[in-house]
TORKOL-4160 file (C-alpha; in steps of 0.2 Angstrom, whole numbers, padded with zeros to 4 digits, m for minus):
350
<pt num="1" X="m0070" Y="m0130" Z="0018"/>
<pt num="2" X="m0077" Y="m0113" Z="0022"/>
<pt num="3" X="m0073" Y="m0101" Z="0008"/>
<pt num="4" X="m0069" Y="m0082" Z="0009"/>
<pt num="5" X="m0080" Y="m0070" Z="m0001"/>
<pt num="6" X="m0069" Y="m0055" Z="0001"/>
<pt num="7" X="m0058" Y="m0055" Z="m0015"/>
<pt num="8" X="m0071" Y="m0062" Z="m0026"/>
<pt num="9" X="m0078" Y="m0052" Z="m0041"/>
<pt num="10" X="m0096" Y="m0052" Z="m0045"/>
<pt num="11" X="m0095" Y="m0066" Z="m0058"/>
<pt num="12" X="m0085" Y="m0077" Z="m0046"/>
<pt num="13" X="m0098" Y="m0074" Z="m0032"/>
<pt num="14" X="m0112" Y="m0079" Z="m0044"/>
<pt num="15" X="m0103" Y="m0095" Z="m0049"/>
<pt num="16" X="m0099" Y="m0099" Z="m0031"/>
<pt num="17" X="m0118" Y="m0097" Z="m0026"/>
<pt num="18" X="m0122" Y="m0109" Z="m0041"/>
<pt num="19" X="m0138" Y="m0110" Z="m0052"/>
<pt num="20" X="m0149" Y="m0113" Z="m0037"/>
<pt num="21" X="m0149" Y="m0095" Z="m0033"/>
<pt num="22" X="m0156" Y="m0081" Z="m0044"/>
<pt num="23" X="m0143" Y="m0069" Z="m0051"/>
<pt num="24" X="m0149" Y="m0054" Z="m0040"/>
<pt num="25" X="m0143" Y="m0063" Z="m0025"/>
<pt num="26" X="m0125" Y="m0062" Z="m0031"/>
<pt num="27" X="m0127" Y="m0044" Z="m0034"/>
<pt num="28" X="m0134" Y="m0042" Z="m0016"/>
<pt num="29" X="m0120" Y="m0051" Z="m0009"/>
<pt num="30" X="m0107" Y="m0041" Z="m0018"/>
<pt num="31" X="m0115" Y="m0025" Z="m0013"/>
<pt num="32" X="m0115" Y="m0031" Z="0005"/>
<pt num="33" X="m0097" Y="m0035" Z="0005"/>
<pt num="34" X="m0089" Y="m0020" Z="m0004"/>
<pt num="35" X="m0102" Y="m0006" Z="m0002"/>
<pt num="36" X="m0111" Y="m0009" Z="0014"/>
<pt num="37" X="m0095" Y="m0018" Z="0021"/>
<pt num="38" X="m0104" Y="m0030" Z="0032"/>
<pt num="39" X="m0092" Y="m0040" Z="0044"/>
<pt num="40" X="m0102" Y="m0056" Z="0044"/>
<pt num="41" X="m0116" Y="m0065" Z="0033"/>
<pt num="42" X="m0129" Y="m0064" Z="0047"/>
<pt num="43" X="m0129" Y="m0045" Z="0045"/>
<pt num="44" X="m0135" Y="m0046" Z="0027"/>
<pt num="45" X="m0153" Y="m0042" Z="0032"/>
<pt num="46" X="m0159" Y="m0042" Z="0013"/>
<pt num="47" X="m0157" Y="m0061" Z="0014"/>
<pt num="48" X="m0169" Y="m0072" Z="0023"/>
<pt num="49" X="m0162" Y="m0080" Z="0039"/>
<pt num="50" X="m0163" Y="m0097" Z="0031"/>
<pt num="51" X="m0152" Y="m0092" Z="0017"/>
<pt num="52" X="m0140" Y="m0083" Z="0028"/>
<pt num="53" X="m0138" Y="m0099" Z="0038"/>
<pt num="54" X="m0136" Y="m0109" Z="0022"/>
<pt num="55" X="m0123" Y="m0098" Z="0016"/>
<pt num="56" X="m0113" Y="m0098" Z="0032"/>
<pt num="57" X="m0110" Y="m0117" Z="0030"/>
<pt num="58" X="m0100" Y="m0113" Z="0014"/>
<pt num="59" X="m0094" Y="m0095" Z="0016"/>
<pt num="60" X="m0088" Y="m0082" Z="0027"/>
<pt num="61" X="m0084" Y="m0064" Z="0023"/>
<pt num="62" X="m0065" Y="m0066" Z="0026"/>
<pt num="63" X="m0061" Y="m0048" Z="0032"/>
<pt num="64" X="m0045" Y="m0048" Z="0043"/>
<pt num="65" X="m0047" Y="m0047" Z="0061"/>
<pt num="66" X="m0041" Y="m0031" Z="0070"/>
<pt num="67" X="m0031" Y="m0039" Z="0084"/>
<pt num="68" X="m0026" Y="m0022" Z="0091"/>
<pt num="69" X="m0022" Y="m0004" Z="0086"/>
<pt num="70" X="m0010" Y="0010" Z="0092"/>
<pt num="71" X="m0016" Y="0028" Z="0091"/>
<pt num="72" X="m0003" Y="0042" Z="0087"/>
<pt num="73" X="m0004" Y="0059" Z="0094"/>
<pt num="74" X="m0006" Y="0066" Z="0076"/>
<pt num="75" X="m0022" Y="0056" Z="0073"/>
<pt num="76" X="m0014" Y="0041" Z="0064"/>
<pt num="77" X="m0019" Y="0024" Z="0069"/>
<pt num="78" X="m0008" Y="0008" Z="0066"/>
<pt num="79" X="m0018" Y="m0008" Z="0065"/>
<pt num="80" X="m0012" Y="m0025" Z="0068"/>
<pt num="81" X="m0022" Y="m0037" Z="0058"/>
<pt num="82" X="m0024" Y="m0056" Z="0059"/>
<pt num="83" X="m0027" Y="m0067" Z="0044"/>
<pt num="84" X="m0037" Y="m0083" Z="0043"/>
<pt num="85" X="m0020" Y="m0094" Z="0045"/>
<pt num="86" X="m0015" Y="m0084" Z="0060"/>
<pt num="87" X="m0002" Y="m0073" Z="0051"/>
<pt num="88" X="m0002" Y="m0055" Z="0055"/>
<pt num="89" X="0001" Y="m0039" Z="0045"/>
<pt num="90" X="m0001" Y="m0020" Z="0047"/>
<pt num="91" X="m0012" Y="m0006" Z="0040"/>
<pt num="92" X="m0012" Y="0012" Z="0044"/>
<pt num="93" X="m0026" Y="0025" Z="0044"/>
<pt num="94" X="m0020" Y="0043" Z="0041"/>
<pt num="95" X="m0034" Y="0056" Z="0042"/>
<pt num="96" X="m0031" Y="0074" Z="0035"/>
<pt num="97" X="m0046" Y="0086" Z="0035"/>
<pt num="98" X="m0060" Y="0079" Z="0025"/>
<pt num="99" X="m0050" Y="0065" Z="0017"/>
<pt num="100" X="m0040" Y="0051" Z="0024"/>
<pt num="101" X="m0027" Y="0039" Z="0017"/>
<pt num="102" X="m0026" Y="0020" Z="0021"/>
<pt num="103" X="m0008" Y="0012" Z="0019"/>
<pt num="104" X="m0010" Y="m0006" Z="0016"/>
<pt num="105" X="0001" Y="m0021" Z="0014"/>
<pt num="106" X="0003" Y="m0033" Z="m0001"/>
<pt num="107" X="0013" Y="m0047" Z="0007"/>
<pt num="108" X="0017" Y="m0053" Z="0025"/>
<pt num="109" X="0034" Y="m0047" Z="0027"/>
<pt num="110" X="0045" Y="m0041" Z="0012"/>
<pt num="111" X="0059" Y="m0050" Z="0002"/>
<pt num="112" X="0067" Y="m0034" Z="m0005"/>
<pt num="113" X="0079" Y="m0030" Z="0010"/>
<pt num="114" X="0080" Y="m0011" Z="0008"/>
<pt num="115" X="0093" Y="m0007" Z="0021"/>
<pt num="116" X="0084" Y="0008" Z="0029"/>
<pt num="117" X="0067" Y="m0001" Z="0031"/>
<pt num="118" X="0061" Y="m0010" Z="0047"/>
<pt num="119" X="0050" Y="m0021" Z="0037"/>
<pt num="120" X="0065" Y="m0029" Z="0028"/>
<pt num="121" X="0070" Y="m0036" Z="0045"/>
<pt num="122" X="0055" Y="m0048" Z="0044"/>
<pt num="123" X="0059" Y="m0056" Z="0028"/>
<pt num="124" X="0045" Y="m0063" Z="0017"/>
<pt num="125" X="0032" Y="m0075" Z="0024"/>
<pt num="126" X="0020" Y="m0076" Z="0010"/>
<pt num="127" X="0010" Y="m0065" Z="m0002"/>
<pt num="128" X="m0007" Y="m0060" Z="0001"/>
<pt num="129" X="m0023" Y="m0065" Z="m0008"/>
<pt num="130" X="m0033" Y="m0051" Z="m0017"/>
<pt num="131" X="m0046" Y="m0054" Z="m0003"/>
<pt num="132" X="m0033" Y="m0051" Z="0010"/>
<pt num="133" X="m0027" Y="m0035" Z="0002"/>
<pt num="134" X="m0045" Y="m0028" Z="m0001"/>
<pt num="135" X="m0050" Y="m0034" Z="0017"/>
<pt num="136" X="m0037" Y="m0022" Z="0025"/>
<pt num="137" X="m0047" Y="m0008" Z="0017"/>
<pt num="138" X="m0064" Y="m0015" Z="0022"/>
<pt num="139" X="m0058" Y="m0018" Z="0040"/>
<pt num="140" X="m0051" Y="m0001" Z="0042"/>
<pt num="141" X="m0066" Y="0007" Z="0034"/>
<pt num="142" X="m0078" Y="m0002" Z="0045"/>
<pt num="143" X="m0068" Y="0003" Z="0061"/>
<pt num="144" X="m0067" Y="0022" Z="0055"/>
<pt num="145" X="m0085" Y="0023" Z="0049"/>
<pt num="146" X="m0081" Y="0027" Z="0031"/>
<pt num="147" X="m0096" Y="0028" Z="0020"/>
<pt num="148" X="m0094" Y="0022" Z="0001"/>
<pt num="149" X="m0096" Y="0035" Z="m0012"/>
<pt num="150" X="m0097" Y="0048" Z="0002"/>
<pt num="151" X="m0080" Y="0049" Z="0011"/>
<pt num="152" X="m0064" Y="0053" Z="0001"/>
<pt num="153" X="m0052" Y="0039" Z="0004"/>
<pt num="154" X="m0035" Y="0037" Z="m0004"/>
<pt num="155" X="m0026" Y="0020" Z="m0004"/>
<pt num="156" X="m0007" Y="0018" Z="m0005"/>
<pt num="157" X="0000" Y="0000" Z="m0006"/>
<pt num="158" X="0016" Y="0006" Z="0003"/>
<pt num="159" X="0015" Y="m0006" Z="0019"/>
<pt num="160" X="0023" Y="m0022" Z="0020"/>
<pt num="161" X="0029" Y="m0031" Z="0004"/>
<pt num="162" X="0034" Y="m0028" Z="m0014"/>
<pt num="163" X="0017" Y="m0026" Z="m0023"/>
<pt num="164" X="0024" Y="m0030" Z="m0040"/>
<pt num="165" X="0030" Y="m0047" Z="m0034"/>
<pt num="166" X="0012" Y="m0050" Z="m0030"/>
<pt num="167" X="0005" Y="m0042" Z="m0046"/>
<pt num="168" X="m0009" Y="m0053" Z="m0050"/>
<pt num="169" X="m0017" Y="m0051" Z="m0033"/>
<pt num="170" X="m0013" Y="m0033" Z="m0032"/>
<pt num="171" X="m0022" Y="m0030" Z="m0049"/>
<pt num="172" X="m0037" Y="m0040" Z="m0044"/>
<pt num="173" X="m0038" Y="m0031" Z="m0028"/>
<pt num="174" X="m0037" Y="m0014" Z="m0037"/>
<pt num="175" X="m0051" Y="m0019" Z="m0049"/>
<pt num="176" X="m0062" Y="m0023" Z="m0034"/>
<pt num="177" X="m0057" Y="m0006" Z="m0025"/>
<pt num="178" X="m0060" Y="0004" Z="m0041"/>
<pt num="179" X="m0077" Y="m0004" Z="m0046"/>
<pt num="180" X="m0090" Y="0009" Z="m0046"/>
<pt num="181" X="m0103" Y="m0004" Z="m0041"/>
<pt num="182" X="m0093" Y="m0008" Z="m0025"/>
<pt num="183" X="m0080" Y="0001" Z="m0015"/>
<pt num="184" X="m0079" Y="0014" Z="m0029"/>
<pt num="185" X="m0062" Y="0022" Z="m0026"/>
<pt num="186" X="m0056" Y="0032" Z="m0041"/>
<pt num="187" X="m0040" Y="0026" Z="m0049"/>
<pt num="188" X="m0033" Y="0043" Z="m0046"/>
<pt num="189" X="m0034" Y="0039" Z="m0027"/>
<pt num="190" X="m0025" Y="0022" Z="m0027"/>
<pt num="191" X="m0006" Y="0021" Z="m0028"/>
<pt num="192" X="0006" Y="0006" Z="m0029"/>
<pt num="193" X="0024" Y="0008" Z="m0024"/>
<pt num="194" X="0038" Y="m0003" Z="m0031"/>
<pt num="195" X="0057" Y="m0005" Z="m0027"/>
<pt num="196" X="0059" Y="m0007" Z="m0046"/>
<pt num="197" X="0054" Y="m0024" Z="m0053"/>
<pt num="198" X="0056" Y="m0019" Z="m0071"/>
<pt num="199" X="0047" Y="m0034" Z="m0080"/>
<pt num="200" X="0032" Y="m0031" Z="m0068"/>
<pt num="201" X="0032" Y="m0012" Z="m0071"/>
<pt num="202" X="0030" Y="m0016" Z="m0090"/>
<pt num="203" X="0016" Y="m0028" Z="m0086"/>
<pt num="204" X="0007" Y="m0016" Z="m0075"/>
<pt num="205" X="0007" Y="m0003" Z="m0089"/>
<pt num="206" X="m0002" Y="m0015" Z="m0100"/>
<pt num="207" X="m0016" Y="m0017" Z="m0088"/>
<pt num="208" X="m0032" Y="m0007" Z="m0093"/>
<pt num="209" X="m0038" Y="m0005" Z="m0075"/>
<pt num="210" X="m0023" Y="m0001" Z="m0064"/>
<pt num="211" X="m0018" Y="0010" Z="m0049"/>
<pt num="212" X="m0005" Y="0025" Z="m0051"/>
<pt num="213" X="0013" Y="0020" Z="m0050"/>
<pt num="214" X="0026" Y="0026" Z="m0038"/>
<pt num="215" X="0045" Y="0021" Z="m0039"/>
<pt num="216" X="0055" Y="0020" Z="m0023"/>
<pt num="217" X="0071" Y="0028" Z="m0029"/>
<pt num="218" X="0082" Y="0032" Z="m0014"/>
<pt num="219" X="0099" Y="0034" Z="m0023"/>
<pt num="220" X="0106" Y="0045" Z="m0037"/>
<pt num="221" X="0119" Y="0032" Z="m0043"/>
<pt num="222" X="0120" Y="0014" Z="m0047"/>
<pt num="223" X="0133" Y="0010" Z="m0034"/>
<pt num="224" X="0123" Y="0020" Z="m0020"/>
<pt num="225" X="0107" Y="0011" Z="m0024"/>
<pt num="226" X="0115" Y="m0006" Z="m0024"/>
<pt num="227" X="0121" Y="m0003" Z="m0006"/>
<pt num="228" X="0104" Y="0003" Z="0000"/>
<pt num="229" X="0093" Y="m0008" Z="m0011"/>
<pt num="230" X="0100" Y="m0025" Z="m0016"/>
<pt num="231" X="0086" Y="m0027" Z="m0029"/>
<pt num="232" X="0097" Y="m0015" Z="m0040"/>
<pt num="233" X="0109" Y="m0029" Z="m0042"/>
<pt num="234" X="0096" Y="m0038" Z="m0053"/>
<pt num="235" X="0087" Y="m0023" Z="m0060"/>
<pt num="236" X="0099" Y="m0009" Z="m0063"/>
<pt num="237" X="0096" Y="0009" Z="m0061"/>
<pt num="238" X="0098" Y="0014" Z="m0079"/>
<pt num="239" X="0086" Y="0001" Z="m0085"/>
<pt num="240" X="0073" Y="0006" Z="m0072"/>
<pt num="241" X="0074" Y="0024" Z="m0078"/>
<pt num="242" X="0072" Y="0018" Z="m0096"/>
<pt num="243" X="0056" Y="0008" Z="m0090"/>
<pt num="244" X="0049" Y="0023" Z="m0082"/>
<pt num="245" X="0052" Y="0034" Z="m0098"/>
<pt num="246" X="0042" Y="0020" Z="m0108"/>
<pt num="247" X="0028" Y="0018" Z="m0095"/>
<pt num="248" X="0011" Y="0023" Z="m0103"/>
<pt num="249" X="0005" Y="0037" Z="m0092"/>
<pt num="250" X="m0014" Y="0042" Z="m0093"/>
<pt num="251" X="m0017" Y="0060" Z="m0098"/>
<pt num="252" X="m0019" Y="0066" Z="m0079"/>
<pt num="253" X="m0005" Y="0055" Z="m0072"/>
<pt num="254" X="0013" Y="0058" Z="m0067"/>
<pt num="255" X="0026" Y="0045" Z="m0061"/>
<pt num="256" X="0030" Y="0048" Z="m0042"/>
<pt num="257" X="0047" Y="0045" Z="m0036"/>
<pt num="258" X="0050" Y="0042" Z="m0018"/>
<pt num="259" X="0067" Y="0047" Z="m0011"/>
<pt num="260" X="0071" Y="0043" Z="0008"/>
<pt num="261" X="0085" Y="0055" Z="0013"/>
<pt num="262" X="0099" Y="0047" Z="0024"/>
<pt num="263" X="0111" Y="0058" Z="0033"/>
<pt num="264" X="0128" Y="0059" Z="0024"/>
<pt num="265" X="0123" Y="0045" Z="0013"/>
<pt num="266" X="0112" Y="0051" Z="m0001"/>
<pt num="267" X="0106" Y="0068" Z="0004"/>
<pt num="268" X="0119" Y="0080" Z="m0003"/>
<pt num="269" X="0116" Y="0094" Z="m0016"/>
<pt num="270" X="0126" Y="0084" Z="m0028"/>
<pt num="271" X="0114" Y="0069" Z="m0026"/>
<pt num="272" X="0099" Y="0081" Z="m0029"/>
<pt num="273" X="0107" Y="0087" Z="m0045"/>
<pt num="274" X="0110" Y="0069" Z="m0051"/>
<pt num="275" X="0092" Y="0065" Z="m0047"/>
<pt num="276" X="0086" Y="0079" Z="m0058"/>
<pt num="277" X="0097" Y="0072" Z="m0072"/>
<pt num="278" X="0091" Y="0055" Z="m0070"/>
<pt num="279" X="0073" Y="0060" Z="m0071"/>
<pt num="280" X="0075" Y="0072" Z="m0086"/>
<pt num="281" X="0062" Y="0067" Z="m0100"/>
<pt num="282" X="0052" Y="0058" Z="m0087"/>
<pt num="283" X="0035" Y="0065" Z="m0082"/>
<pt num="284" X="0039" Y="0065" Z="m0064"/>
<pt num="285" X="0036" Y="0072" Z="m0047"/>
<pt num="286" X="0047" Y="0068" Z="m0032"/>
<pt num="287" X="0042" Y="0065" Z="m0014"/>
<pt num="288" X="0056" Y="0068" Z="m0002"/>
<pt num="289" X="0055" Y="0058" Z="0015"/>
<pt num="290" X="0067" Y="0061" Z="0029"/>
<pt num="291" X="0072" Y="0044" Z="0036"/>
<pt num="292" X="0060" Y="0038" Z="0049"/>
<pt num="293" X="0072" Y="0029" Z="0062"/>
<pt num="294" X="0069" Y="0013" Z="0070"/>
<pt num="295" X="0079" Y="0000" Z="0080"/>
<pt num="296" X="0091" Y="m0010" Z="0069"/>
<pt num="297" X="0092" Y="0003" Z="0056"/>
<pt num="298" X="0110" Y="0009" Z="0054"/>
<pt num="299" X="0106" Y="0027" Z="0047"/>
<pt num="300" X="0102" Y="0044" Z="0054"/>
<pt num="301" X="0089" Y="0057" Z="0049"/>
<pt num="302" X="0096" Y="0072" Z="0040"/>
<pt num="303" X="0093" Y="0090" Z="0047"/>
<pt num="304" X="0078" Y="0100" Z="0041"/>
<pt num="305" X="0090" Y="0112" Z="0033"/>
<pt num="306" X="0098" Y="0098" Z="0022"/>
<pt num="307" X="0080" Y="0092" Z="0018"/>
<pt num="308" X="0075" Y="0109" Z="0012"/>
<pt num="309" X="0091" Y="0111" Z="0002"/>
<pt num="310" X="0088" Y="0095" Z="m0007"/>
<pt num="311" X="0070" Y="0099" Z="m0011"/>
<pt num="312" X="0075" Y="0116" Z="m0017"/>
<pt num="313" X="0087" Y="0110" Z="m0030"/>
<pt num="314" X="0075" Y="0096" Z="m0037"/>
<pt num="315" X="0059" Y="0107" Z="m0038"/>
<pt num="316" X="0068" Y="0119" Z="m0049"/>
<pt num="317" X="0066" Y="0106" Z="m0062"/>
<pt num="318" X="0050" Y="0096" Z="m0057"/>
<pt num="319" X="0037" Y="0096" Z="m0043"/>
<pt num="320" X="0045" Y="0090" Z="m0027"/>
<pt num="321" X="0037" Y="0089" Z="m0010"/>
<pt num="322" X="0043" Y="0084" Z="0007"/>
<pt num="323" X="0032" Y="0071" Z="0014"/>
<pt num="324" X="0026" Y="0074" Z="0032"/>
<pt num="325" X="0029" Y="0059" Z="0043"/>
<pt num="326" X="0013" Y="0052" Z="0051"/>
<pt num="327" X="0012" Y="0041" Z="0066"/>
<pt num="328" X="0031" Y="0041" Z="0071"/>
<pt num="329" X="0027" Y="0039" Z="0089"/>
<pt num="330" X="0018" Y="0022" Z="0086"/>
<pt num="331" X="0030" Y="0016" Z="0072"/>
<pt num="332" X="0017" Y="0019" Z="0059"/>
<pt num="333" X="0027" Y="0030" Z="0047"/>
<pt num="334" X="0035" Y="0025" Z="0030"/>
<pt num="335" X="0047" Y="0011" Z="0032"/>
<pt num="336" X="0043" Y="0007" Z="0050"/>
<pt num="337" X="0030" Y="m0007" Z="0049"/>
<pt num="338" X="0037" Y="m0022" Z="0058"/>
<pt num="339" X="0023" Y="m0028" Z="0069"/>
<pt num="340" X="0030" Y="m0018" Z="0083"/>
<pt num="341" X="0021" Y="m0022" Z="0100"/>
<pt num="342" X="0018" Y="m0008" Z="0112"/>
<pt num="343" X="0031" Y="m0015" Z="0124"/>
<pt num="344" X="0044" Y="m0014" Z="0110"/>
<pt num="345" X="0039" Y="0004" Z="0106"/>
<pt num="346" X="0040" Y="0009" Z="0124"/>
<pt num="347" X="0057" Y="0001" Z="0127"/>
<pt num="348" X="0065" Y="0008" Z="0111"/>
<pt num="349" X="0061" Y="0025" Z="0118"/>
<pt num="350" X="0070" Y="0023" Z="0134"/>
């Protein structure tokens, strides 16, 4: 069976190569995958051709295949990626000035069933390996010509899936992405978002090498959150906030709370005041997101005035920003990733 190299750490590559190969070969291979981002073994020109052919009998790089992409009028690109077993997922490229953000997935589909999210309609197919998580970044970086240690790249695990239900692979992928000898992305530039899996939040906080944490809040009361996010029936809002207060932040770090505003549901001034009370004694910042609509979602987007009023109340007490939607016209925005084909996008506009 041919084994994927993407997702292996340096020691694992050395072990996979075996004692017949000098140690520097493992370092060269690691560098080729994560720093030079080669798509296939035959492009590793530091290896003799005979060695490349020998390795190709046992290994492949394992980067997901770009099946197609959809370009938004705002410069966003939504990728449909195919994995080795034929399953597909999505990643999103969002350029902004001299930097860019890549939104990646942690699972194929999602088990959490948030009522305002298109991805929830997919259900869960399976979790991704560390290599499949990292591979999304590598595939997009190659397509966009991103140069390691030169171009500024942010990574957000806010695509398909609940990352903390795949924590082992998410942490391994994070280590690979942060490794200064490889992809070399700062931990300040990698964020993982959770619906609130409390035991895994505590586990994440104990990890020496970890991304930043964002909490998908989206409600100001227990009852409201149970309706919008069924995960609350197991992991209650008060317990989630307690876990956030106890989370060990690094000196430069704040917890980010994401709040999707739904017209007439969770967007009132009273909701904003309750959010402020909830997050008292938490070193927090809030990202407000007006609902990104989609077929099958039974909610509406609030008015800009309502969004501004909500933000104003919250930011009197803590930093609060309105996140600008990206890629709305190609279903690439937050909560819209559902492997929508172009024909679906076109028909939904008619």
